[in-house]
py3Dmol code that shows the C-alpha trace and the ligand (Angstrom):
import py3Dmol

protein = """\
ATOM      1  CA  MET A   1     -71.660  21.341  47.295  1.00  0.00           C
ATOM      2  CA  GLU A   2     -68.613  19.561  48.681  1.00  0.00           C
ATOM      3  CA  ASN A   3     -69.953  16.153  47.626  1.00  0.00           C
ATOM      4  CA  GLU A   4     -70.806  17.516  44.201  1.00  0.00           C
ATOM      5  CA  THR A   5     -67.282  18.896  43.810  1.00  0.00           C
ATOM      6  CA  GLU A   6     -65.936  15.455  44.633  1.00  0.00           C
ATOM      7  CA  GLU A   7     -68.237  13.868  42.111  1.00  0.00           C
ATOM      8  CA  TYR A   8     -67.988  16.402  39.298  1.00  0.00           C
ATOM      9  CA  GLY A   9     -64.729  18.237  39.936  1.00  0.00           C
ATOM     10  CA  PHE A  10     -61.599  17.326  38.030  1.00  0.00           C
ATOM     11  CA  TYR A  11     -58.543  19.346  39.074  1.00  0.00           C
ATOM     12  CA  SER A  12     -57.982  20.311  42.679  1.00  0.00           C
ATOM     13  CA  LYS A  13     -56.551  23.625  41.451  1.00  0.00           C
ATOM     14  CA  HIS A  14     -56.639  25.236  38.047  1.00  0.00           C
ATOM     15  CA  ILE A  15     -54.158  28.036  37.499  1.00  0.00           C
ATOM     16  CA  PHE A  16     -54.582  30.512  34.669  1.00  0.00           C
ATOM     17  CA  PHE A  17     -51.554  32.450  33.521  1.00  0.00           C
ATOM     18  CA  CYS A  18     -52.353  35.463  31.393  1.00  0.00           C
ATOM     19  CA  THR A  19     -49.944  35.457  28.468  1.00  0.00           C
ATOM     20  CA  ASN A  20     -51.805  38.015  26.388  1.00  0.00           C
ATOM     21  CA  GLU A  21     -49.635  40.056  24.045  1.00  0.00           C
ATOM     22  CA  ARG A  22     -50.350  43.566  22.811  1.00  0.00           C
ATOM     23  CA  LYS A  23     -48.429  45.869  20.551  1.00  0.00           C
ATOM     24  CA  PRO A  24     -45.614  47.780  22.281  1.00  0.00           C
ATOM     25  CA  GLY A  25     -46.778  51.046  23.772  1.00  0.00           C
ATOM     26  CA  HIS A  26     -50.366  49.935  24.375  1.00  0.00           C
ATOM     27  CA  PRO A  27     -51.687  51.967  27.332  1.00  0.00           C
ATOM     28  CA  ARG A  28     -52.749  48.892  29.276  1.00  0.00           C
ATOM     29  CA  GLY A  29     -49.530  46.998  28.648  1.00  0.00           C
ATOM     30  CA  CYS A  30     -49.682  43.234  28.613  1.00  0.00           C
ATOM     31  CA  CYS A  31     -48.511  40.232  30.585  1.00  0.00           C
ATOM     32  CA  ALA A  32     -46.510  38.799  27.686  1.00  0.00           C
ATOM     33  CA  GLU A  33     -44.102  41.739  27.797  1.00  0.00           C
ATOM     34  CA  LYS A  34     -43.504  40.977  31.483  1.00  0.00           C
ATOM     35  CA  ASN A  35     -42.097  37.511  30.904  1.00  0.00           C
ATOM     36  CA  ALA A  36     -45.357  35.613  31.494  1.00  0.00           C
ATOM     37  CA  LEU A  37     -44.688  32.749  29.081  1.00  0.00           C
ATOM     38  CA  LYS A  38     -41.255  31.992  30.470  1.00  0.00           C
ATOM     39  CA  ILE A  39     -42.428  32.176  34.082  1.00  0.00           C
ATOM     40  CA  ARG A  40     -45.455  29.994  33.346  1.00  0.00           C
ATOM     41  CA  ALA A  41     -43.108  27.353  31.894  1.00  0.00           C
ATOM     42  CA  TYR A  42     -41.009  27.615  35.060  1.00  0.00           C
ATOM     43  CA  MET A  43     -44.037  27.081  37.316  1.00  0.00           C
ATOM     44  CA  LYS A  44     -45.229  24.140  35.267  1.00  0.00           C
ATOM     45  CA  ALA A  45     -41.820  22.487  35.488  1.00  0.00           C
ATOM     46  CA  LYS A  46     -41.591  23.122  39.238  1.00  0.00           C
ATOM     47  CA  ILE A  47     -45.022  21.625  39.905  1.00  0.00           C
ATOM     48  CA  LYS A  48     -43.932  18.538  37.995  1.00  0.00           C
ATOM     49  CA  GLU A  49     -40.588  18.439  39.807  1.00  0.00           C
ATOM     50  CA  PHE A  50     -42.366  18.518  43.171  1.00  0.00           C
ATOM     51  CA  GLY A  51     -44.635  15.687  42.020  1.00  0.00           C
ATOM     52  CA  ILE A  52     -47.744  17.734  42.738  1.00  0.00           C
ATOM     53  CA  LYS A  53     -50.690  16.035  41.071  1.00  0.00           C
ATOM     54  CA  ASN A  54     -54.119  17.151  40.027  1.00  0.00           C
ATOM     55  CA  ILE A  55     -53.149  20.728  39.216  1.00  0.00           C
ATOM     56  CA  ARG A  56     -53.459  22.272  35.791  1.00  0.00           C
ATOM     57  CA  ILE A  57     -51.542  25.345  34.676  1.00  0.00           C
ATOM     58  CA  ASN A  58     -52.990  26.887  31.550  1.00  0.00           C
ATOM     59  CA  THR A  59     -52.107  29.930  29.541  1.00  0.00           C
ATOM     60  CA  SER A  60     -54.995  32.313  29.151  1.00  0.00           C
ATOM     61  CA  GLY A  61     -55.914  35.380  27.214  1.00  0.00           C
ATOM     62  CA  CYS A  62     -56.319  38.719  28.939  1.00  0.00           C
ATOM     63  CA  LEU A  63     -57.784  38.381  32.428  1.00  0.00           C
ATOM     64  CA  ASP A  64     -58.655  42.106  32.373  1.00  0.00           C
ATOM     65  CA  ARG A  65     -56.387  43.092  35.241  1.00  0.00           C
ATOM     66  CA  CYS A  66     -53.613  44.236  32.928  1.00  0.00           C
ATOM     67  CA  GLU A  67     -52.489  47.205  35.022  1.00  0.00           C
ATOM     68  CA  LEU A  68     -51.860  44.764  37.882  1.00  0.00           C
ATOM     69  CA  GLY A  69     -49.967  42.311  35.745  1.00  0.00           C
ATOM     70  CA  PRO A  70     -48.482  40.042  35.103  1.00  0.00           C
ATOM     71  CA  THR A  71     -51.357  38.141  36.680  1.00  0.00           C
ATOM     72  CA  ILE A  72     -52.369  34.615  37.510  1.00  0.00           C
ATOM     73  CA  VAL A  73     -55.552  33.378  39.111  1.00  0.00           C
ATOM     74  CA  ILE A  74     -55.928  30.142  41.048  1.00  0.00           C
ATOM     75  CA  TYR A  75     -59.312  28.427  41.079  1.00  0.00           C
ATOM     76  CA  PRO A  76     -61.350  27.255  42.877  1.00  0.00           C
ATOM     77  CA  ASP A  77     -59.657  29.494  45.451  1.00  0.00           C
ATOM     78  CA  ASN A  78     -60.352  32.659  43.407  1.00  0.00           C
ATOM     79  CA  ILE A  79     -57.021  34.113  44.494  1.00  0.00           C
ATOM     80  CA  TRP A  80     -55.246  36.449  42.108  1.00  0.00           C
ATOM     81  CA  TYR A  81     -51.544  37.187  42.152  1.00  0.00           C
ATOM     82  CA  ASN A  82     -49.105  39.590  40.638  1.00  0.00           C
ATOM     83  CA  TYR A  83     -45.600  38.173  40.312  1.00  0.00           C
ATOM     84  CA  SER A  84     -42.378  39.595  39.055  1.00  0.00           C
ATOM     85  CA  SER A  85     -39.915  36.736  39.218  1.00  0.00           C
ATOM     86  CA  ILE A  86     -39.456  33.026  39.770  1.00  0.00           C
ATOM     87  CA  VAL A  87     -38.819  33.836  43.433  1.00  0.00           C
ATOM     88  CA  ASP A  88     -42.463  34.924  43.670  1.00  0.00           C
ATOM     89  CA  ILE A  89     -43.588  31.757  41.907  1.00  0.00           C
ATOM     90  CA  ASP A  90     -41.558  29.619  44.314  1.00  0.00           C
ATOM     91  CA  GLU A  91     -43.316  31.344  47.205  1.00  0.00           C
ATOM     92  CA  ILE A  92     -46.748  30.781  45.642  1.00  0.00           C
ATOM     93  CA  ILE A  93     -45.965  27.095  45.156  1.00  0.00           C
ATOM     94  CA  GLN A  94     -44.626  26.630  48.686  1.00  0.00           C
ATOM     95  CA  ASP A  95     -47.110  28.719  50.624  1.00  0.00           C
ATOM     96  CA  HIS A  96     -50.290  28.531  48.551  1.00  0.00           C
ATOM     97  CA  ILE A  97     -50.200  25.302  46.554  1.00  0.00           C
ATOM     98  CA  ILE A  98     -48.401  23.175  49.129  1.00  0.00           C
ATOM     99  CA  GLY A  99     -49.152  25.066  52.341  1.00  0.00           C
ATOM    100  CA  GLY A 100     -52.695  26.189  51.589  1.00  0.00           C
ATOM    101  CA  ASN A 101     -52.103  29.809  52.607  1.00  0.00           C
ATOM    102  CA  VAL A 102     -52.577  32.972  50.575  1.00  0.00           C
ATOM    103  CA  VAL A 103     -49.318  34.800  49.848  1.00  0.00           C
ATOM    104  CA  LYS A 104     -50.601  38.161  50.988  1.00  0.00           C
ATOM    105  CA  ARG A 105     -47.673  40.219  49.752  1.00  0.00           C
ATOM    106  CA  LEU A 106     -48.446  39.106  46.174  1.00  0.00           C
ATOM    107  CA  ALA A 107     -52.228  38.658  46.301  1.00  0.00           C
ATOM    108  CA  LEU A 108     -54.440  41.192  44.560  1.00  0.00           C
ATOM    109  CA  THR A 109     -57.444  42.442  46.459  1.00  0.00           C
ATOM    110  CA  ALA A 110     -60.860  42.635  44.829  1.00  0.00           C
ATOM    111  CA  ASN A 111     -60.829  46.413  44.405  1.00  0.00           C
ATOM    112  CA  GLN A 112     -57.116  46.918  43.844  1.00  0.00           C
ATOM    113  CA  GLU A 113     -56.278  49.248  40.967  1.00  0.00           C
ATOM    114  CA  GLU A 114     -52.523  49.553  41.150  1.00  0.00           C
ATOM    115  CA  ILE A 115     -49.526  47.540  42.250  1.00  0.00           C
ATOM    116  CA  LYS A 116     -48.252  48.289  45.746  1.00  0.00           C
ATOM    117  CA  ASN A 117     -44.494  48.676  45.923  1.00  0.00           C
TER     118      ASN A 117
END
"""
ligand_1 = """\
4
LIG
S -52.857 41.416 29.454
Fe -52.704 40.145 31.225
S -54.465 40.700 32.395
Fe -54.693 41.806 30.531
"""
view = py3Dmol.view(width=600, height=400)
view.addModel(protein, "pdb")
view.setStyle({"model": 0}, {"cartoon": {"style": "trace"}})
view.addModel(ligand_1, "xyz")
view.setStyle({"model": 1}, {"stick": {}})
view.zoomTo()
view.show()
């Protein structure tokens, strides 16, 4: 599989930022109301500023983990994060994207149903 990824893969990491917007008061909430668009723009600019290549940061529709949002997912790592500020994004860039380590304090587990405080 590793050789095939080299041959057929394109980005080394593909980051999806949920920016889904729902009407105010929706029971599931939405990532847009939690500043997702602005923070996605920040991350994109930071990745460029650091000169990190071969990474794509896309907006996405609902990733269906709304109650845990705002959420991003990083593939092919299949690591999901909740973030609340640019400080969290800086940590994800430094530790995960550059350092190759999961930021455990922000990572969502597979069966997680609510945000830990
Ligand atoms: S609205 Fe963002 S995960 Fe559903």
